[in-house]
C-alpha distance (Angstrom), angle and dihedral (degrees) to the residues before:
residue distance angle dihedral
M1 . . .
P2 3.78 . .
K3 3.79 118.0 .
I4 3.80 124.0 -135.1
K5 3.77 116.1 -152.6
F6 3.80 110.4 -160.3
L7 3.79 112.6 -157.6
P8 3.83 116.9 -133.7
H9 3.81 116.2 -75.1
K10 3.81 117.3 -169.6
K11 3.83 95.9 -130.3
L12 3.79 107.9 18.6
L13 3.81 102.8 39.6
P14 3.83 113.5 -0.8
N15 3.81 94.9 -177.5
G16 3.78 98.0 35.6
G17 3.78 119.9 -129.6
S18 3.78 147.3 -146.6
F19 3.79 123.9 -128.5
Y20 3.79 136.5 171.1
G21 3.77 123.2 -122.7
K22 3.77 135.9 -178.5
E23 3.76 122.1 -103.0
G24 3.82 106.6 -95.1
E25 3.82 93.6 26.1
S26 3.81 117.3 123.1
I27 3.79 122.7 -114.2
L28 3.81 88.5 -122.3
D29 3.81 93.5 54.1
V30 3.82 91.3 51.3
A31 3.81 90.1 48.1
L32 3.81 94.7 49.0
K33 3.81 91.9 45.6
N34 3.80 87.4 57.0
K35 3.81 94.5 47.0
I36 3.81 96.2 -104.1
K37 3.78 101.3 143.0
I38 3.79 101.7 -147.4
E39 3.77 108.3 175.8
H40 3.80 114.5 -110.1
A41 3.79 107.5 171.7
C42 3.82 95.5 174.7
E43 3.83 93.4 51.5
K44 3.83 94.0 -117.1
S45 3.82 96.3 -52.9
C46 3.84 96.0 125.4
S47 3.78 94.3 -117.4
C48 3.82 103.0 111.4
S49 3.78 133.1 39.1
T50 3.80 100.2 -134.6
C51 3.82 93.2 112.6
H52 3.81 92.3 54.9
C53 3.79 113.5 146.3
I54 3.79 135.3 174.8
I55 3.78 119.1 -126.8
K56 3.80 108.7 -141.0
K57 3.82 96.4 177.5
G58 3.79 132.6 14.3
F59 3.81 98.1 25.6
Y60 3.81 94.4 148.0
S61 3.79 93.7 50.7
L62 3.83 90.8 66.7
S63 3.79 125.2 89.9
Q64 3.77 115.2 -79.2
I65 3.78 115.4 -85.9
T66 3.80 115.6 -113.2
E67 3.78 127.0 -137.7
K68 3.82 90.0 -113.7
E69 3.82 91.4 53.8
E70 3.82 90.3 49.0
D71 3.82 89.9 52.2
V72 3.81 92.5 50.1
L73 3.81 92.1 44.6
D74 3.80 88.9 58.9
K75 3.84 86.3 74.4
A76 3.82 93.9 54.6
W77 3.78 122.1 113.5
G78 3.82 112.9 -121.4
L79 3.80 96.1 13.6
T80 3.83 116.2 -170.5
E81 3.80 135.2 -178.0
T82 3.81 88.9 -98.0
S83 3.80 97.6 45.9
R84 3.80 119.1 130.9
L85 3.78 137.1 170.4
S86 3.78 104.3 -108.6
C87 3.82 90.3 -143.6
Q88 3.81 91.2 59.3
A89 3.82 104.1 34.7
K90 3.80 107.8 93.6
L91 3.79 122.9 -161.2
G92 3.77 121.1 -107.8
K93 3.79 126.9 -168.2
S94 3.83 97.6 -71.6
N95 3.79 131.7 79.4
I96 3.80 117.2 -105.5
E97 3.78 138.0 -160.9
V98 3.81 119.3 -141.4
K99 3.78 134.2 -165.0
I100 3.79 117.5 -160.4
P101 3.82 107.3 -148.9
K102 3.78 119.5 -119.6
Y103 3.81 92.2 -121.3
T104 3.79 136.3 33.9
S105 3.78 129.5 -159.4
N106 3.84 87.7 -93.9
H107 3.83 93.5 61.4
N108 3.78 123.2 82.9
């Protein structure tokens, strides 16, 4: 089982945390299962960017990004080269490290 290390986030996970997920499970599903309340305004339908996250380690072990996800990510605040939508990024075999941005597209 791959492990997801979530880096500290002031509101959602002040001390950070590490959790195991199943291969093929989304980052968002692992987070929600472990009571990390990542915003997901579109209910995992890949039509908003509120669940945007930044992959600090293990980016290439995740499922391949789709064109639709790339289009939606363009709306994300603080976009990086290793940004993904946590509702769409599925775990592979390797461990990953994730940063949840301070702001989402719903915050001013």
